[in-house]
N, C-alpha and C positions, 0 to 999 in steps of 0.2 A: 380443235374439235374434239369432243368427248369420245372416248373409245367405247363407251357404254350408252345404251339408249335408256334413259330413265322412263319407267312405266308411267309415272305420274304425268309426264308431258304428253303422252299419247292417249291417256285415258279420256280426255276431252274429245279428241278426234274420234275415238271409238264410240262415244256416247252420241255425238252430234251427227256423224256421217254414217258409220257402219250400221248402227241400230236401225235407223229408218230404211236404209238400203236393203236390209235383210227382210223387212216386212214387205217392201215393194217386190222384191225378188220372189218371196213366197207366194204372193198373190198372182204374179205373172206365171209362175210354174204351174199353177192350178189350171191354166188355160191350155197347156201343152198336152197334145194327144198323140199317141196313147200315153197313159200315165206310167211313170217309171216303176211304181209299186204294184203289188198284187191285189191289195184292197185299196180302192180309191174312192172315197165318198164324194169327192169334188166332181166326179163324172156324172153324177145324177142329181136328184133334187136336194141332196145334202150339202151342195156347195155353199148356199147362203148361210145356213147355220154354222158351217165350218169357218167361213170368213168372219162371222160375228164372234165366234170363239177366239179366233186369232186376234182380232182387234181388241177384245177385252183383255186377252193375255198380255199383249204388248203394252197396253196402257197400264195394266196392273204391275208389270215389271218396272215401269218408270216410277209409279207411286211407291212401290216397295223400295226402290233405290233411294228415293228422297227420304223416306221414313228412316231407313237404316242409317243413312248418312247423318241425319239430324240427331237421332237417338244416340248413335255411336260417339258423337262429339261431346256429349254430356257426361260428366263424371259419374252420375248415378246409373249410367248404362252398365257399369261393371258390377253393380250390386246384384246379389243373387237371391232368387226366390225359388224354393224347392229344387235347388241345385243348378238352376239355369239363370244366366244373366238376363237383364231386361231386354237387351238386344235380341237374344235368342227367343224370348217370349213374343216379341213383335214379329219376328220372322215366322215363328210357328203358327201364330194366329192368322197371319196374312196368307200363308200357304194353305192352311185348312179352309180359309174363306174362299180362296180361288178354286180349290178342288171341289168344294161344296157347290159353288156357282156353276162350274162346268158340268158337274154331275146333274144338277137340276135342269140346266139348259138343255142338255142332250136327252135326258130321260123324258122330259116333257115333250120334246119334239118327236122322239122315236115312238112314244106311246100313242101319238095321234092316229086315230083310225084303227087301233088295235082293239079287237073285241076280246076282253078277258073272260074266259070261261073257267079257267083253273090257274093255280099258282105258277105252273110251268110256262104260261104265256108271258110271264115277266122275264124269263131267262134270256131270250134272244136280245131284247133291248138292253138288258143288264150287262151282258158280256161286251156289247158294243160300246156302251157308256164307259165301262171300265177301261176299254182300249184308249179312249181319249184322256182319261185320268193318268194312264201309264205314260202317254206322250208328254203330258205336262210335267210329270215327276221326273221323267228321263231328262228333259230339258233342264230342269232345276239341278239335277245331279251333275250335269256337264258344266254348268256356269262356273262353279268355284274351282274347277280343275287348274286354272292358271295360278302359278305361284307368284304372288305380288305383282300380278299383271294389271290389265286395264280395270277389271272389276274391283279388285281389292284396293287399288290405288285410288279409284274414283270414290269409293265408299269408305275408305279408311279402315278396312278390315284386314287383319293379319292372316297369314296363311294357316295358322293353327285353327283359327275360328272357321275359316273357309273349309278346311279339310274335315272338320267335325260335321259341318252341314253336309258335305259331300257324302260322308259315310252314312249319315242318317237318311238322306234322301235316296242313296243307292239301295239301302235295305227296304225303304218304302216302295221303291220302283219294283224290286223283285217280289215283294208281298202282293202288290197290285197285279203283277203279271201272273203270279200263281193263282190269284182269285179269278182273273180273266180266263185262264186256261181251264180251271176247275169248272166254272159256270158253263163254259163252252162244251166241255166233254159231258157234263151232266145233262145239259139240254139235248145234245145229240144222242146220248144214251137212252134218254127217256122218250124223246120224240121218235127216234129210229129213222129208218129209210126203207127202201124196197128190199134190203137184205136183212131187215129185222131190227130189233131194239137191243139195248144193253151193249155188250162188247161189239156186236156186229155193227150197231149204229155208230159207235166210236171209230171202228176201223174204216167204215165207209166215209166218215167225215175227214179222215186223215189221208187215206190211200186211194179213194175213189175206185173200188173194185168194179170190174167190167169195163171201165173207161181207162183207168190207169193215169199215170202222171205224164201226160203227153205234152201239155202246154206249160208255159211259164206260170200261168195263173192257177194251175192245178196244184202247185206246191205251196199255196198260201198257208195252210194249216201246219204243214211240216216245217216250213221255214220259221214260222212263229215259235213252234216247239223247240227247234234247234237254238233259236235265239234265247229262249228261256233257260235251256240247259246250260248254255254258255254263261249267262248272267248268274245263275246259281253257283257255278264253279268259281267265278270271279268273287262272288260274295263270300263263299266259304274260305277261299284262300286269303281274304282280307281280314280274317279274324286276327286278334292281337297276337295269339300264339305264333302264327306263321310269320307275321310282320317282324316279330322280335327274334324268333329262333330259326326261321327258314326264309330269310329275306329273299334269296335267289328264287325260291319257289313262288313266293308272293309276287315278286317283280315280273317274272315271266308269265305267271298265270294272269296277272292284271293286263298284260298285253292282249289277252283273249277278248278283252272288253271291246276292242276295235272291231273284231269280227262280230261280236254280239250286237253292237250298235248298227253295223251295216246290214245284218240280217233283219233287225227291227225296222230299218228304213225300207227294206225290200218287202217286208210283210205288210205294212200299212203306211200310206203316204203321210197321215198326220204326225207320225213319229218324226218325220223329217221336218215338216213345216214348223212345228213347235220348237224343235231343237236347232233350227237353222242359225239363229243369232248366236247361240252358245258355240256351235261348231266354228263359225267364222271367227269369233273372238279367240277361241282356243288355237286355231291355226296361226293367226297373226301373232298371238302371244308366244306361241312355240317358236316362231321365226325370230322374234325379238330375243328370246332366251338363248337360242342357238347363236345368235350374233354376239350376245353379251358374254357367253362362256367360251368364246373362241380363243381367248388369251391363254397362253401356256405358262404355267408356273413350275417351279422346281421344288421337290421335297428336300429340305435342308437336313433333316435328321429324323430317324425313327428309332425309338428306344423302348425296349421291354423293361419296365421298371420293377424293382422289388415289391412295389405296392400292388402288383398284379394288373396294372393298367398299361396300355400302350400309348406312348406320347408321339405325336406326329407334328413336326414343325414345317410349315411351308414358307419359303423365303420370298421376299420382295413383293408382298401384296400391298396394294395401294387403294383398294376400293373401300368405300365407306360402309361401316356397319355399326350397330349399337349393341350394348350388352344384352344377352338373352337371345340373340339371333342364332341361326344355324345355316349351314351350307350343305350342298350336295357336291361330292367330289368324284371324279372319274380318273382312274389311273390306266391309261391305254395298254401298258404292258401286262396288265391283269385281264382287262376286258374293255372293249371299246363302247359297249352299250350299257354297262352297269354303272349306276350312280348311287352312292350311299350317303345318307344324311347323318351329320354330326353337329353337335352344338359347339360353338366357338368358346374356347376356354381363356383366351387372352383379352386384354383390354384394347379398345380401339385406339388408345393413346400409348400403347406399348412402345418403349424405346424413345419416347419424346420427353424431353426435359420440361416439366411444367413451369409456367411463368412464376416468378417470385411473387410472394404475397403483396398485394397492392398497398395495404396499410403500412407494412414493414418498409416498403420501398420509399414511401413518403417520409417516414421517420428517418431512414438512413440519409435521405437527401438533405434533411435539415441538419442532422448531426455532423455531416461531412464538411459543413461550412463553419463549424466551431460554435454554432449557436447553442444556447441553453434554453430549453423550453420550460417555462413556468406554468405548471399544470393549473394554477389558479387563474392564469391569464385567460381572457375570453375573447371571442370574436365579436366585433362590433355588429350592431343591428344592420341587417340587410347586406353584410359583406358576402361576397360570392366567390366561388372558384369553379373552374371548369375542369372536367375530369381528364382533359388531355395533359394537364399539369405542366404546360409549357412555361407558365409564369405564375406559379403558385405563391400567393402572398399572405403572410400573417401580419396582423397589425404590429407595427413597431419592429418588425423583423426583416424588412426589405424583401426583395424578390429572389427566389431560388429556382434555378432551372434543373429539372430532372431529366435524365436520358430515358425516354420511354417511346418506343416505336409504335406500340399498339394503343390506339386512343378510342375514346367513346365521345360521341357528340352529345354529352349530357351536361346540363348546367344545374347545379344544386345551390340553393339560396338559404342562408341561415337567417331566418327572421327573428329568432330569439337568441338570447345569450347562451352560449354553449362552450364547453371545454373541448380539448383535443379528444378526450374519450367519447364525447357525444358525436364528434365528427366521424370517428372510427366506426361507431355503431351504425350511423346513418349510411356509411359507405359499404357496409357489409354485404348487403344484397347486390349492390352494383359490382362489387368485387367478384361475387359468385358468377354472375353473368359474364363478366369480362374474362375470367379465367377459363370458363368453359368454351367461350367463343374463340379465345386464343388457341386453346388445344385443338379445337375443330379445324381452324384455319391451318394450323401446322400439320395436322394429320392428313389433310388433303394433298400436301406436298411431300410427305415423308413415306418412304417404303419401309415396311416393318414385317416382322415375322408373324405368322398366324399359327396359333397353337390349338391342336385338337387332342382331347383325351378320349381314348377308345377302350372299351372293355372287350378283350379278346373273346372269341367264341370257339376256339379250338384250332388245332393245327390244320384241319381240312377246311376251315372256314375262309372267308375273304380276308380277315385280319391275319390269319396264319399264312396265307399266300403272300400278303403284303410284306410281312416281316421276312419271309423267305426270299422274296425278290430283292428287298433292300440289302440283306446280308450278302446275297450273291453278287450284287453290283459292287459292294464295298470290298469284296475279296479280290476283285480284279486289280491288275497292276496299275491300271489307270481307271479308277472308278468312274462310271457313267452316271449322268444325272437321271433321276427318276422323275419323269414328267407327270404333271397332275393338272387337271382342268377343274374349274370351280363354277358351280351354278348357284347364284345367290348373291348376297345373303337373303334369308327369308325369316319371317316372324317379327313381331313387334311387341313391345311392352306398353302398358297404358300410358297416356300422356303424362309428362313430368315425373315419370317413375323414378328417374335418377336424380331428381331435384328435391326430394322430400327431406325432412329433418332426420329421419332414421331409415336405415335399410336393414331388413332382416331376411336372411336366406335360410330356409330349412329344406335340406335335400337328403335323399337316400341313395347310397351306392353310386351308380354311374350317372346320377343326376347332378354331380358336382361341377361339370364344366361351366354351365350357365351361371352358377353361383360364383365361381372363380372370376369369370369375366365381369360380373357386376361389382363384386367387391374390389377387384383391382382397379376398375374404372373409378369407383368412388374415392379410392386412395389417390389415384392420379389427379382427379379433379380437385381434391382437397378443399371442398367448399363447406366444411364443418359438419358433414354427416357422420353419425356413428354407425358402425357396421357390425352386426352380430350374425355369425354363421354357425349353424348347427348341422353337422354332417354325420349321418349314421351309416356305417359301412360294415360289411361282414369281414373283409380282409384285415387281418391283424396288422399288416404293414401299410395300411391305407394312409396314415399320416406322413409316410415318407414320400408321398407323391410329390414330384419335383415342383409342379405348378403350385401346389398347396404350400410348399416350403417357400417359394418365391413370394407368395402373397404375404406370409407371416414376416418375411424379412424386408418388406417394403419400407422405405424410409419414413412414410407417414403412418405406418401401422400402430406404433405406440400412441395410445390415447384415442385412437379412432376405431381400431379393429379388435374384436373379441371373437375367438374361434373356440368351438366346443366339438370334440370328436368322440363319438360313441362307437366302440367296436363290439359288434354283436356275435362275432365268430372267434375262432382260435381257442386256445386252451383256457382262457379266462374271459368268457363273454360277459359283456355288461348289459344291463337292462336299458331298453329304449327310454328316452325322455319324452313323455307325452307333450305334444305341441302346446297344449293349454298351460302346462307347467312352465315350459320354456318361455312362452310369451308373457306369462304372469311375472316371471323373474325380471323381465325388462320393463315392467309397467312404470317404474319410477322415472324412466326416460321420456315417457310420452306425456307431453303437456297438453292441456285442453286447447283446441283450435289448431293443433299442430298437424303434421302429416307423417305417415309411416308407410313405407313400401315393403310389401311382404312377397318374397319369391319362394315358391315351393315346387319341387320336382321330385317325384317319387311314385310309388304305387298309389292306386286310387284311394285306399284307406287313409294313407298319410295326407293326401291332397284334401280329402274331405275334412279331416280333423283340423288341419291348419286353417282351412277356409272358415270353419265354424268358430274356432278360437280367435282368429284375427278379427272377424266381424264383431264378435261379442266384446272383445277388448276395445275396439274402436268406439262402439256404442257406449260402453261404460265410461271411457275416459274423454269422450267428446273429441276423438281424433279421426281425421280423414284417413281411411285405409285404402291404399292402392294395391290391389291384389293381382299377382301374375301366377297362374297355375299352369304347370306343364307336366304331363304324364309320360309314362313309358309306352305311348301309343302311336308315335309318329311312324 
């Protein structure tokens, strides 16, 4: 039995069982009295339009899921227009369409019977309509919270794409909530009450002077205001500056979102009804993640290198990952609740001896029998051989048996005359597939070290505490193991990214781990890819990074790998190489109808330049460009 629960195997259960159940539960809860929230439209004549809105929203979610899945499976979905992929444009237009429908649905209903004498008569229906828009946007914000869980597995969306949508939707939720609050306060300030207009009217709507906050329902406005303040705090703490430089502040502040969501549910019941499916999926996904990350690993070594980077090696990992993925790690001796994300710098095949080249194996099998191969000799018409090579026969050369444990059930027929060189060329593609499959099968059974490259943030940071804890344990007479837990891996690259003709990685500074993983994997696979890596770093000793040195000393590096390092700091800083110039220097390698995979990780300006240059080069040369963009924003 597997020690991990694959999310892809539970995605179907979530879609077929949990989704309909949440709709049924939402409809049943609307019949329960009294309502759990302070504002409950289902208790009056608003129940029917509320149910219509829910039916439309649930049906829309299914349509959106199908569309995203279909679009995401096509190669053109990764192409970009005005900085966004076509998948992003589909989602954006669908979300705007749903919000426009719900706005029109509720505004039309709430304006029935309203006698409009002045523009302020629109304000009460308007702030109520905005409340329903908030409920929908909050629900959409919660859906992509799961890391490679049910939603992302069912739709084929990686966590990086999900979290980008989560941030965008979160900002939209806060903006709608601000508009809802502003319209509500303006309406009460203008309309006023028995205590007057302006500030007096606003105070009356919030605190009910003369009556006080005696009952649960009297807190409706204040609870909504408290929820808004909490959401604004969470939004500000999620800015990139805090995520990168004050991660602990960002993490703990983000926990406030649970309180903000609970207050929103208490404020108005539609907040809960629309978010219910996302809440259920998130809870189950969280339980699966807790189960999957229960395994304890041991830190093999932690080294502060002269390059200025911290290297962390985790021993005995066996889970499956692909180049470009990242993990969250927790070290209980530092904190039992803090999880930190880092890109994997090692190859998924690290420590595994790659299978011998298939064509060379056949040639060796022939020569070891003392045969001489006449290259002018040809295979007869319709002569066949099977790729298990258990009885490989050449005309007039008898049968030769080769020792080969891994086989393919493929039969190749030569209908035309061809030499041994022709046979080798036709076997090339089969060889690539076989070698990768062999490596994958071996990796499932082999424990290997996992390498992380971390940029330290100072002695008082988490990385400083980690290094201190490691040194302290090593100073003991009997050094103790430093335990670590892993959540992940997360993130994916485009389909067939590691099977293209050429792999180009352009990274800046601490963006090097993903490039190292991809380049090392390409060398381990040895399927004929050329690998070009451009690393721009400020640290003068950056090229001494041990993982970078290991990549350059790989047995397959000669003839396959080309590395370029640009040092922009130190006493003799060099000028950055524009991505368009770097890619232009590789243009001779890209043949029409070929494929090129481009990985970029760095600041937004670098990512934009590489994206533009790569797509322009692909169009010029008639090359399919598979682009993977990763920024300093996780």
